[in-house]
N, C-alpha and C positions, 0 to 999 in steps of 0.2 A: 510840667513847668520846670524851669531851671532858675536857680537863684545864684546871684553873684554879688560880691561886695567890693566896691572900688573906692580908691582914695588912699591917703597916707595912713600909716598904722595908728589906730585909735580914733580915726576920723573917717572911716569907711562909710560909703553911702549904699543903702540896700537897693538892689536892682533885680528885676525878674525878666526872663526871656521866654516867650511862648512859641518860639520857632520862627516868628516873623519880625518882632520888634522888641527892643529893650525899653522897659518901663521903669521910671524912677518911683520907688516905693516910699520915698521919704514922707509923703503926705498920708501914708497908710500906717507905717510903723517906723519907729526910730532905728530899728536894726533887724537883721535876720537873726533872731534870738529865740529863746525858749518860749516866751510869751506869744510871739508871732506864730511860731510853728504850732503851738497848742491850739491856736484859734483856727487852724487849718490852712494857714498861709494865704496866698493870693490865688483865688480861683479864676478871676477874670481881670484882664488888664485894660478893659474898656474905660476910657475917660482918664487914664493915668498918663502923665506927660512922658514923652520919649526922652531918652538920654543917650548921648554919644559917649561911648566908653573908650573910644580910640585913644591910645596913649596913656590911659590912666592905670596906675598900679592896681593889680588885682589882689585883694586880701583873702584870707580864709573865708569860705562861703557861709560860715556860721560864726556869730559873735562868740567871744571867749566862753567856752563851755564850763558848766559846773564841774565836770569830771571828764577825763579821758581814760576810759577803761580799755584794756588791751588783752588779747588772748595770745599766748605763746604756743609755738609748735603745733599749730592747727592744720598743717599740711604734712602728710606722712613723709614725703620725700625731704622736706625741710627738717623734720625731726631726725631723720636718718643721717642727713649730712651734718647735723649738729652732734651726732654721736649719741642720740637718745632714742629710747623706744617711744612709739606713739602713745600719748597720754590716754588714760582711761577716763579721765574727767578733765574739763577745760582748765588749763593753767592761766591764771588771771593776775595781772599786775596793773599798776597805775602809772600814768605819766602826768607830770604837772600841767595844768591847763595853760600855763604861759609858755609851753613848748610850741603851741600852735601858731604857725606863721603862714604867710601866703604861698601859693603854688609856684611863684617865681622868685621868692625872696632867697637871700643867701643863707646857707647853712654853715654854722661856725664849728670848726673842730675844737673841742674843749681843751683847756690847758692840761698838758700832761698826757694827752690821748695818743695811743699807738694803734688802736684797733677800732676806728670809727667805720660803721657799716651802714648799708642801705637796706630797706625792706619795703617793697611795694605791697600795699594792703587795701582791701575794700573797707572803707569807713562807713559806719551806719550812724545816722543822726536820729535821735529819738524825737518823736512828735507828740506822743501821748504817754503819760506816766505808766510805767510798767512795774507792778508790785504784785508778787505772789500770783503770777499767771497760772492758770490751771493746766495749760498744755502748750507745746510749741505751735499748735494750730492757731492760737490767738496772737502770736508774737508779731507777725509782720504788719498787723493792724496798728502797731505802735511805732511804726517807722515813718519819719518825715521825709527821708531821702537818703541818698547814697553819694559818696565822694571818694576821691583818691586820697589816701594817706601814705606818707613815708614815715614809717616807724624807725627813724634813725637811731642807731644804737652804738654805744661804746662798749665793746665786748670785754675789755679788761675790767672796766668799772662794773659791768653787769655780772661777770662770772667769778672774778678774783677778789674784787674789793666789795663784793655784794653784801657780805654778812649773812648770806642765805636767801636774799631776795634780789629782784632785778632792777628796781627803780633807779638806783644810782646810775646805771648805764643807759637809762631811758629818758631821764628828765633834764638833760643838759639843754641850755637855751637853743632855740631854733630846731629842736629835734622832732618836730611833727608838722612838716609842711602839709597843708590840706587844701584840696580844691583842684582845679579852679571852680568847678560847679558843685552845687548841691542839687541833685537831680531827683525829682519826685518818683515814687515807686511806679506810677502808671507809665512813665517813660522807660524805666529800667527793665520792667518785667521781672522774671524770676531771678533772684540774686545768686543762685547756684549755677548759672550758666554764662558767667562773664570771664572773658580772657583778660589776663593781667600780665604786664611786661615791664622790664626795667633795663636801662642801659647806663653805662658809665663811660664817658668820653666817646660816645657813639658806638661802643662795643656791647653786644647783647649780654645780659646777665640772667634775668629771670624771664620765663615764658611758661605760663601755666594757666589754669582755669579754676574758678571758685568751685567747680564740681569736685575738685580734689580735697576740699576741706574735710577734716575729720568730723568736726561739729559744725552743722549748718548755721546760717544766720538766725533762723527761727529757733533752733535749739539753744543757741547762745543767749538770746534775749530771754527765753523762758527760764533757762538755768540760772542766769544772773539775777533774775527777778525773785528767786527764792532766797537770795542772800543780801541783796541791796536794792534800793529803789532807783530805777532809771527815770530821770526827769526829762521833759522836753528840752532840747538843746544839748543834751549830753552826747558825747561821741564814743562809739565803740569801734576800736580797731580789731579786725577779725583774724589776724594772722597773715603770715607771708609764706610764699612757696619757696622751693629750692632755688639756689643761684646766688647766695649772699657770700660775702668775703669769709665769713666764719667757716665755710666749707673747706677752705684751704686751696680752692681752685683759682681764686682771684685776689689781687692785692687789696688791702684796706684803703680807705679814702685818704687823699692827701690834698693839701691846699692847691687850688687850680683845677681840680677835677670838676666835672659837670655830671650831675645825675639827671636822668630823664625817666619818667614813670608814666604809664598809660593803662587805663582800664576801659574796656569796650563801653561806649556810650557815655563815659564820664569825663572825657577830655584827656589832657596831657599836662604833666608838670615838668618844669625845668629849673633846677637849683644849682647854682655855682657853690663850690665848697671853699671856704676861707680858712 
């Protein structure tokens, strides 16, 4: 199953797509949110009205999450291009939930920014509460689905103005485009075999696979559950591969640029930079 939210910001309508038809879920749930996902989502679209999504704005595929948890330097090549050794334990930081915007919404360069950067990431949306899991083997049973995330970052804020943590450079408005789809695990298969790519103004930037993660999706969920409770609807960004502007190989984003991101089976994003 694939979930979609369409309509103006704050007024999105929940939609499901089963490969054949788009169904309006408004009679079943108010939104694609934690409560809906905790109930198991929509297993059957029979009897639900169809909806024409043509021309409608696509919002993030999950309603405003309680938390956006992120993992830094989770691809060895990205850690190397950042000038850091691969971490021995996951590096974790938070983004403000209000950074989450739609997959085609504009991204705003913050006031005073000189180093705004792109990061294609596999986002994991939690479907069952994860608390003190016994092992990574249990972790994927707590996943509602997967989506594309762009962990947009302002590197000067992140690294120089940080005070020792990263969230200043991660929580600027519009800094987490998400979607277009939330795709259920049965359609995705194993999350460690997905190709992910990014472009800026049509020029290739990142091209890698989730097989290159240092810490797998299952390990991350298990590990985080030892320190915090992951609730249904929460979003976990799992890290980005090499090919970002921080590497020094590409210019940072400027007004008028266009970012495009893609992950196998999860669709494609396109965000203009303002």
